[in-house]
C-alpha positions as CSV (number, residue, x, y, z in Angstrom):
1,X,-35.3,-1.3,-15.6
2,X,-34.7,-0.9,-12.4
3,X,-31.1,-0.1,-11.0
4,X,-30.4,-2.4,-8.2
5,X,-27.2,-2.1,-6.9
6,X,-25.7,-3.6,-3.1
7,X,-22.6,-2.3,-0.7
8,X,-21.8,-6.1,0.4
9,X,-19.2,-5.6,3.2
10,X,-17.8,-8.5,5.3
11,X,-17.7,-7.6,8.4
12,X,-14.5,-8.4,9.7
13,X,-13.2,-4.5,10.8
14,X,-14.0,-0.9,11.1
15,X,-15.9,1.0,8.2
16,X,-13.6,2.8,6.8
17,X,-13.4,5.5,3.6
18,X,-12.6,3.6,1.0
19,X,-15.8,1.2,2.1
20,X,-18.2,4.3,3.1
21,X,-16.7,6.2,-0.3
22,X,-17.8,2.3,-2.0
23,X,-21.5,2.3,-0.2
24,X,-22.1,5.9,-0.9
25,X,-21.6,5.7,-5.1
26,X,-24.1,3.1,-4.6
27,X,-26.9,4.9,-2.5
28,X,-26.2,7.9,-4.6
29,X,-26.4,5.6,-8.3
30,X,-29.8,3.9,-7.4
31,X,-31.3,7.1,-5.7
32,X,-30.8,8.9,-8.5
33,X,-32.5,6.2,-11.0
34,X,-35.0,5.2,-8.6
35,X,-33.6,2.3,-7.4
36,X,-33.2,-0.1,-5.1
37,X,-30.2,-0.4,-2.7
38,X,-29.2,-3.2,-0.6
39,X,-27.0,-4.1,1.7
40,X,-25.1,-7.8,2.0
41,X,-23.1,-8.8,4.8
42,X,-20.7,-11.5,3.5
43,X,-19.9,-13.0,6.6
44,X,-18.2,-16.1,5.3
45,X,-14.5,-15.6,7.0
46,X,-15.8,-16.8,10.2
47,X,-11.9,-16.6,11.7
48,X,-12.0,-12.6,11.8
49,X,-16.2,-12.3,11.7
50,X,-16.8,-10.3,15.0
51,X,-20.5,-9.1,15.8
52,X,-19.1,-5.5,17.2
53,X,-18.0,-5.2,13.4
54,X,-21.4,-5.4,12.4
55,X,-22.7,-3.3,15.4
56,X,-20.3,-0.7,13.6
57,X,-21.7,-1.0,9.2
58,X,-24.7,-0.2,11.6
59,X,-23.8,2.4,14.0
60,X,-21.9,4.2,11.1
61,X,-24.1,4.2,8.6
62,X,-27.3,5.9,10.8
63,X,-24.4,8.3,11.9
64,X,-23.7,9.3,8.2
65,X,-28.2,8.8,7.7
66,X,-27.5,6.1,4.5
67,X,-30.8,3.9,4.8
68,X,-30.8,0.6,2.4
69,X,-33.9,-0.5,0.7
70,X,-33.0,-4.2,1.5
71,X,-31.0,-5.7,4.1
72,X,-30.7,-8.2,7.3
73,X,-32.6,-5.4,9.5
74,X,-34.8,-4.6,7.1
75,X,-35.4,-7.2,5.3
76,X,-37.1,-7.8,1.3
77,X,-37.8,-9.9,-1.2
78,X,-34.4,-11.0,-2.1
79,X,-33.8,-12.4,1.6
80,X,-31.7,-13.3,3.6
81,X,-29.0,-11.0,3.4
82,X,-26.6,-12.1,5.5
83,X,-24.7,-14.7,3.5
84,X,-24.2,-17.4,6.3
85,X,-27.5,-18.0,6.2
86,X,-27.5,-18.9,2.7
87,X,-24.8,-21.5,2.8
88,X,-27.6,-24.0,1.2
89,X,-27.6,-22.4,-2.1
90,X,-24.3,-22.3,-2.4
91,X,-24.2,-25.8,-2.0
92,X,-26.2,-26.2,-4.6
93,X,-24.9,-24.3,-6.9
94,X,-21.7,-25.4,-6.7
95,X,-22.9,-29.5,-7.0
96,X,-25.0,-27.6,-10.3
97,X,-21.8,-26.7,-12.1
98,X,-20.1,-30.1,-11.5
99,X,-22.8,-31.9,-13.0
100,X,-22.4,-29.3,-16.2
101,X,-18.7,-29.9,-16.3
102,X,-18.2,-26.5,-15.4
103,X,-16.6,-27.7,-12.0
104,X,-14.9,-30.8,-10.4
105,X,-14.3,-32.1,-7.0
106,X,-10.3,-31.7,-5.5
107,X,-9.0,-34.0,-3.5
108,X,-5.5,-32.3,-3.0
109,X,-4.7,-32.3,0.6
110,X,-3.2,-28.5,2.5
111,X,0.1,-30.2,2.5
112,X,-0.3,-31.6,-0.9
113,X,-0.8,-27.9,-1.8
114,X,1.8,-26.6,0.5
115,X,4.1,-28.8,-1.3
116,X,3.5,-28.1,-4.6
117,X,3.9,-24.2,-3.9
118,X,7.4,-24.4,-2.1
119,X,8.8,-26.5,-5.0
120,X,7.5,-23.8,-7.7
121,X,8.7,-21.5,-5.3
122,X,12.2,-23.2,-4.9
123,X,12.3,-23.8,-9.1
124,X,11.4,-19.9,-9.6
125,X,8.3,-21.4,-11.8
126,X,6.5,-18.4,-13.5
127,X,3.1,-20.9,-12.7
128,X,1.5,-20.1,-9.7
129,X,-1.3,-21.1,-8.1
130,X,-3.1,-24.3,-8.1
131,X,-1.4,-27.5,-10.7
132,X,-4.9,-28.7,-11.5
133,X,-3.6,-31.9,-10.4
134,X,-7.8,-33.1,-9.6
135,X,-8.6,-31.6,-13.4
136,X,-8.9,-34.5,-15.2
137,X,-10.3,-37.0,-13.0
138,X,-13.3,-38.2,-14.4
139,X,-16.7,-37.2,-13.3
140,X,-18.0,-40.6,-12.6
141,X,-15.2,-41.5,-10.1
142,X,-14.9,-38.1,-8.7
143,X,-18.5,-37.9,-8.0
144,X,-18.6,-42.1,-5.7
145,X,-15.4,-40.1,-4.3
146,X,-16.9,-37.4,-2.7
147,X,-20.0,-39.4,-2.0
148,X,-17.8,-42.2,0.3
149,X,-16.6,-38.9,1.8
150,X,-13.7,-38.5,0.8
151,X,-12.1,-34.7,2.0
152,X,-12.7,-32.7,-1.3
153,X,-13.6,-29.1,-2.3
154,X,-15.3,-28.0,-5.3
155,X,-13.5,-26.0,-8.0
156,X,-14.3,-24.0,-11.3
157,X,-12.6,-25.7,-14.3
158,X,-11.8,-22.6,-16.4
159,X,-11.3,-22.9,-20.0
160,X,-8.4,-22.7,-21.0
161,X,-7.0,-21.2,-24.2
162,X,-10.6,-18.2,-24.5
163,X,-10.3,-14.5,-23.7
164,X,-12.8,-13.1,-21.5
165,X,-13.9,-10.1,-22.0
166,X,-16.3,-7.3,-20.0
167,X,-16.9,-3.7,-21.1
168,X,-16.4,-1.6,-17.5
169,X,-18.5,1.2,-17.3
170,X,-15.5,3.7,-16.4
171,X,-12.3,1.8,-17.5
172,X,-13.9,0.4,-20.8
173,X,-13.6,-2.9,-22.9
174,X,-11.6,-4.8,-21.1
175,X,-10.3,-8.0,-21.6
176,X,-8.0,-11.2,-20.1
177,X,-6.6,-14.2,-21.1
178,X,-8.3,-17.1,-19.5
179,X,-4.9,-19.1,-19.0
180,X,-3.9,-15.9,-16.7
181,X,-6.7,-16.1,-14.3
182,X,-6.1,-17.7,-11.3
183,X,-6.3,-21.3,-11.8
184,X,-9.2,-22.9,-11.3
185,X,-10.3,-21.4,-8.1
186,X,-11.8,-23.2,-5.1
187,X,-15.6,-22.0,-5.2
188,X,-16.8,-24.8,-2.1
189,X,-14.4,-25.5,0.7
190,X,-14.2,-28.9,2.2
191,X,-16.1,-27.9,5.4
192,X,-18.9,-26.9,3.2
193,X,-18.2,-22.5,3.7
194,X,-18.3,-21.4,0.2
195,X,-15.6,-19.2,-1.0
196,X,-15.7,-15.4,-1.9
197,X,-16.5,-15.9,-6.1
198,X,-18.6,-18.2,-5.2
199,X,-21.0,-16.3,-2.8
200,X,-20.7,-13.2,-4.6
201,X,-21.9,-14.3,-7.9
202,X,-24.7,-16.9,-6.6
203,X,-25.6,-13.3,-4.2
204,X,-25.8,-10.7,-7.7
205,X,-27.6,-13.3,-9.6
206,X,-30.5,-13.9,-7.3
207,X,-30.6,-10.4,-5.8
208,X,-31.1,-10.0,-9.2
209,X,-28.5,-6.9,-9.0
210,X,-27.9,-5.4,-11.8
211,X,-24.8,-3.0,-11.4
212,X,-22.1,-3.8,-9.2
213,X,-20.1,-0.7,-8.3
214,X,-17.0,-1.6,-6.3
215,X,-12.7,-0.8,-5.6
216,X,-10.8,-1.2,-8.4
217,X,-8.4,-3.2,-6.3
218,X,-11.4,-6.0,-6.8
219,X,-11.0,-5.5,-10.7
220,X,-8.5,-8.6,-11.1
221,X,-11.2,-10.8,-9.9
222,X,-13.9,-9.5,-12.2
223,X,-12.4,-12.5,-15.1
224,X,-12.9,-15.2,-12.6
225,X,-16.8,-13.6,-11.7
226,X,-17.5,-13.1,-15.5
227,X,-16.1,-16.9,-15.9
228,X,-18.9,-17.9,-13.3
229,X,-21.5,-15.9,-14.7
230,X,-20.7,-17.7,-17.8
231,X,-20.3,-21.1,-16.5
232,X,-23.9,-20.9,-15.3
233,X,-25.7,-19.3,-17.9
234,X,-26.5,-16.3,-16.5
235,X,-25.9,-12.2,-17.2
236,X,-23.7,-10.5,-15.8
237,X,-24.5,-7.6,-14.1
238,X,-22.3,-3.9,-15.8
239,X,-19.7,-3.3,-13.9
240,X,-17.7,-0.4,-12.3
241,X,-14.6,-0.1,-10.9
242,X,-14.4,2.8,-8.7
243,X,-11.2,4.6,-8.5
244,X,-8.9,3.9,-5.9
245,X,-8.2,5.9,-2.8
246,X,-4.7,7.6,-2.6
247,X,-2.4,9.2,0.3
248,X,-1.0,12.6,-0.7
249,X,1.9,10.5,-1.1
250,X,0.7,8.8,-4.0
251,X,0.0,5.1,-2.2
252,X,-3.3,3.4,-1.1
253,X,-4.5,5.3,2.1
254,X,-4.5,3.8,5.1
255,X,-4.0,4.2,8.8
256,X,-0.2,5.6,8.7
257,X,-1.4,9.0,6.5
258,X,-4.3,9.2,9.8
259,X,-7.3,8.6,10.2
260,X,-9.0,6.0,7.9
261,X,-12.0,4.0,10.3
262,X,-15.3,6.1,10.6
263,X,-15.2,6.0,14.1
264,X,-11.8,7.8,13.7
265,X,-13.5,10.6,12.2
266,X,-16.6,10.9,14.6
267,X,-14.1,11.1,17.6
268,X,-12.5,13.5,15.9
269,X,-15.0,15.9,15.9
270,X,-15.9,15.5,11.7
271,X,-20.1,16.4,10.9
272,X,-21.3,12.8,8.9
273,X,-22.7,15.7,6.4
274,X,-18.8,17.4,5.6
275,X,-17.6,13.6,5.7
276,X,-20.4,12.3,3.1
277,X,-19.5,15.7,0.6
278,X,-16.2,15.2,0.7
279,X,-16.2,11.1,-0.1
280,X,-18.9,11.7,-3.2
281,X,-16.0,13.9,-4.2
282,X,-13.4,12.1,-4.2
283,X,-13.6,10.2,-8.3
284,X,-16.2,12.1,-9.0
285,X,-16.7,15.7,-10.5
286,X,-20.9,17.6,-10.6
287,X,-20.8,21.4,-11.3
288,X,-17.1,22.9,-12.3
289,X,-16.3,25.1,-9.0
290,X,-19.2,24.3,-6.8
291,X,-17.8,22.4,-3.2
292,X,-21.0,22.3,-1.2
293,X,-23.3,19.8,-1.6
294,X,-26.8,18.1,0.2
295,X,-27.0,14.2,-0.2
296,X,-30.1,15.1,-2.4
297,X,-28.9,17.4,-4.7
298,X,-25.6,14.6,-4.9
299,X,-28.8,12.2,-5.4
300,X,-30.4,14.7,-8.2
301,X,-27.0,14.8,-10.1
302,X,-25.1,11.9,-9.8
303,X,-24.2,9.7,-12.9
304,X,-21.5,7.0,-13.8
305,X,-20.0,9.1,-16.3
306,X,-18.7,12.0,-13.8
307,X,-16.9,9.2,-12.4
308,X,-13.3,9.7,-12.9
309,X,-10.4,6.9,-14.0
310,X,-7.6,8.9,-12.4
311,X,-7.5,8.0,-8.6
312,X,-8.6,9.9,-6.1
313,X,-6.7,12.0,-3.7
314,X,-7.6,11.8,0.3
315,X,-6.5,15.7,1.8
316,X,-7.0,15.5,5.0
317,X,-6.9,19.4,5.3
318,X,-9.7,20.1,2.3
319,X,-12.0,17.7,5.5
320,X,-11.0,19.9,7.5
321,X,-12.4,22.9,5.2
322,X,-15.3,21.2,4.8
323,X,-16.1,20.3,8.5
324,X,-15.4,23.9,8.7
325,X,-18.1,25.3,6.8
326,X,-20.8,22.8,8.1
327,X,-20.2,24.2,11.0
328,X,-20.7,27.3,10.2
329,X,-23.8,26.2,9.0
330,X,-25.9,25.2,12.4
331,X,-27.2,27.2,14.4
332,X,-26.3,28.0,17.6
333,X,-28.8,26.2,19.1
334,X,-27.4,23.2,16.7
335,X,-23.7,23.4,17.0
336,X,-24.0,23.5,21.1
337,X,-26.1,20.3,21.0
338,X,-23.1,18.9,18.4
339,X,-20.1,20.3,20.6
340,X,-21.7,19.8,23.9
341,X,-20.9,15.9,24.5
342,X,-16.9,16.8,24.2
343,X,-17.6,19.2,26.4
344,X,-18.5,17.1,29.1
345,X,-16.5,14.2,28.5
346,X,-13.7,17.1,28.4
347,X,-14.6,18.0,31.7
348,X,-15.6,21.7,31.3
349,X,-18.5,22.0,33.2
350,X,-16.7,19.4,36.1
351,X,-14.1,22.2,37.4
352,X,-11.8,21.1,34.4
353,X,-11.5,17.6,35.2
354,X,-14.9,15.0,36.0
355,X,-17.1,14.3,33.5
356,X,-20.1,16.7,34.5
357,X,-23.5,17.5,33.0
358,X,-23.7,21.4,33.2
359,X,-26.2,23.6,34.8
360,X,-29.3,25.0,33.6
361,X,-27.6,28.3,33.4
362,X,-24.0,26.5,32.2
363,X,-26.6,25.5,29.1
364,X,-27.2,28.3,28.2
365,X,-23.8,29.9,28.5
366,X,-22.7,27.7,26.3
367,X,-25.4,28.1,23.8
368,X,-24.9,32.0,23.9
369,X,-21.2,31.2,23.7
370,X,-21.3,29.6,20.4
371,X,-21.2,32.4,18.2
372,X,-17.5,33.1,19.8
373,X,-16.1,29.9,18.4
374,X,-18.6,29.4,15.5
375,X,-16.1,30.9,13.0
376,X,-12.8,29.4,14.3
377,X,-14.1,25.2,15.3
378,X,-12.5,23.3,12.7
379,X,-13.4,20.3,14.8
380,X,-16.4,19.5,17.4
381,X,-13.5,19.0,20.4
382,X,-11.8,22.1,20.0
383,X,-14.8,23.9,21.9
384,X,-14.1,23.3,25.7
385,X,-10.4,24.5,24.8
386,X,-12.0,27.0,23.5
387,X,-14.8,27.9,26.0
388,X,-12.9,27.0,29.0
389,X,-12.5,30.9,30.5
390,X,-16.1,31.2,30.8
391,X,-16.9,28.2,33.3
392,X,-13.9,28.6,35.4
393,X,-11.3,31.7,35.8
394,X,-8.2,31.3,34.3
395,X,-4.9,30.9,35.8
396,X,-3.0,34.5,35.6
397,X,-0.6,33.6,32.9
398,X,3.4,35.7,33.1
399,X,3.1,39.4,32.9
400,X,5.0,39.4,29.6
401,X,1.4,37.8,28.2
402,X,-0.2,40.8,28.7
403,X,2.3,43.2,27.2
404,X,0.9,44.7,23.7
405,X,4.4,45.6,21.0
406,X,7.0,47.7,22.2
407,X,4.9,47.8,25.7
408,X,6.5,47.4,29.1
409,X,4.9,46.7,32.7
410,X,4.1,50.1,33.5
411,X,2.2,51.1,30.2
412,X,0.8,48.0,30.2
413,X,-0.5,48.2,34.0
414,X,-1.9,51.7,32.4
415,X,-3.7,50.4,29.4
416,X,-5.6,47.7,31.2
417,X,-6.4,50.2,34.0
418,X,-8.2,52.8,31.2
419,X,-9.5,49.4,29.8
420,X,-10.9,48.6,33.5
421,X,-13.1,51.6,32.3
422,X,-14.8,49.9,29.5
423,X,-15.7,47.2,30.6
424,X,-19.1,48.0,32.0
425,X,-20.4,49.9,28.9
426,X,-18.7,47.4,26.5
427,X,-20.9,44.9,28.5
428,X,-24.0,45.7,27.9
429,X,-23.3,47.1,24.4
430,X,-23.6,44.7,21.2
431,X,-20.2,44.4,19.3
432,X,-21.2,47.3,17.3
433,X,-21.7,50.1,20.3
434,X,-19.1,48.3,22.0
435,X,-16.7,48.8,19.3
436,X,-17.4,52.2,19.3
437,X,-17.0,52.2,22.9
438,X,-13.1,51.0,23.1
439,X,-12.6,53.0,19.6
440,X,-13.4,56.4,21.4
441,X,-11.7,55.7,23.8
442,X,-8.1,55.1,21.8
443,X,-8.7,58.1,19.9
444,X,-8.7,60.2,23.2
445,X,-5.7,59.0,24.8
446,X,-4.2,58.2,21.5
447,X,-3.6,54.7,21.6
448,X,-4.4,51.9,19.0
449,X,-6.9,50.1,19.6
450,X,-5.6,46.5,19.8
451,X,-2.8,47.7,22.4
452,X,-5.4,49.1,24.4
453,X,-7.7,46.0,24.1
454,X,-4.7,43.2,24.4
455,X,-4.3,43.4,28.5
456,X,-7.9,43.0,28.6
457,X,-8.4,40.2,27.0
458,X,-5.4,38.3,28.2
459,X,-6.8,39.7,32.0
460,X,-10.5,38.4,30.8
461,X,-9.9,35.3,28.7
462,X,-6.2,34.2,30.0
463,X,-4.5,34.3,26.7
464,X,-3.7,36.6,23.9
465,X,-5.3,34.7,21.4
466,X,-9.1,34.1,22.6
467,X,-12.2,33.8,21.2
468,X,-13.6,37.8,20.2
469,X,-13.3,39.9,23.7
470,X,-16.7,42.0,23.3
471,X,-18.7,39.1,23.1
472,X,-16.9,37.4,26.2
473,X,-18.0,40.8,28.1
474,X,-20.8,40.4,27.6
475,X,-21.7,36.8,27.9
476,X,-19.2,37.0,31.5
477,X,-20.9,40.2,32.1
478,X,-19.7,43.3,34.3
479,X,-19.2,41.9,37.2
480,X,-17.0,39.4,36.7
481,X,-15.4,40.6,34.7
482,X,-14.4,43.4,36.9
483,X,-13.0,40.7,39.5
484,X,-10.7,40.0,36.7
485,X,-9.6,42.4,35.7
486,X,-9.0,43.6,39.3
487,X,-7.4,40.4,40.2
488,X,-4.8,40.6,36.8
489,X,-3.9,44.1,38.1
490,X,-3.0,43.4,41.6
491,X,-0.9,40.2,39.9
492,X,1.0,42.7,37.6
493,X,2.0,44.8,40.6
494,X,-0.7,47.4,40.1
495,X,-1.4,49.9,43.6
496,X,-4.7,50.7,42.6
497,X,-7.7,50.1,39.8
498,X,-7.7,53.5,39.0
499,X,-5.5,55.4,36.4
């Protein structure tokens, strides 16, 4: 059997973590078995449909590097892959159920349905849903009324007094009493539009879907879908209901927990490979003690028996860790290319205000600065804030910022003057040699190395906490660095730069 699975989103919102996890697991499962991964757009909810959400879907998966074998944009033997282009099929199969006696015409108006619902609520009735008012209308009479234009829907006739069983690939054997299933749900609306349930089952059958991997929130729909398959006389696919993705509070992940749409994660500066790696581990385990996987390695290791029953907890801090790890795997050139758009938008090359393109010299400086921040980055958008001092002279902070612990102004000026003498040799050396120069000077003056370098760091970068000092001196060069030290000494009230 060739595995054929699908991701079937409704384009009524932005792509979010839960949907991406479902798509990723389907992708990994298909690829692991040399099967076919299919994209189908379930766009029957026309009230909430928006073409912008379709574009968001394509943009998101292009960014993630996930590609389907068949879909609206790629075509395939089972197309069309957009439900709104398949409406004729749904009506045909709904009528087939009526002919088989497994479906029936319902002529109840919206007003009647609302009235029945209100009466049941007022009576605190345990019965919910449709009251099957039209179920026993003689088929010939119902067909005649439908043919003469009497507004109607087509409903599924749930077999009463029976049970529906399915073996879920994760949850095991499941069983429902049919009397507890949603009573005779609508399959085809009065306007000819199918409901989700009819379109979903018909499409999965016609597209020869072998496995349905979907979130556990769809579990309650499974007995209805199995009944539909049985009503048509079709073999249902294997079902696999994926564990839910929860927030730290144990509730379903939502906006109240933080970012959930992939657009938000992109804006914040996450890398696609970090997001995929982390999401692939939500509800799954591959190798004990290992956390970093490429997409290819995930394909090699994926199987349904590695999925968990228990809900997965989305940990934003853990995702940040992944993002940092993947940033450190990038070359300087790669990291510069990834962080550059954020830096341009932040105005790094336009006096901190305008989103100006960098000059060739600024680009070279920017790339050269990547080793200074690579170990410190968590998000791509942090680069301009960390590197601002290299592209515009920082403001002189208050005098106290220059002071090492237990130091005063006079001693700080002395330390900065001593540090000034080291600027040129350190700016013209690699990190190891620059550190040797600084250590030798601190030992000779019997000063702690940290105390010696603190005032110099603040003078060069404008902050007590900054990227590495030696690399900063090397990138700025001795001339610019010395000018900043002299300006700082003047601000501190030093008479001159000599010791």
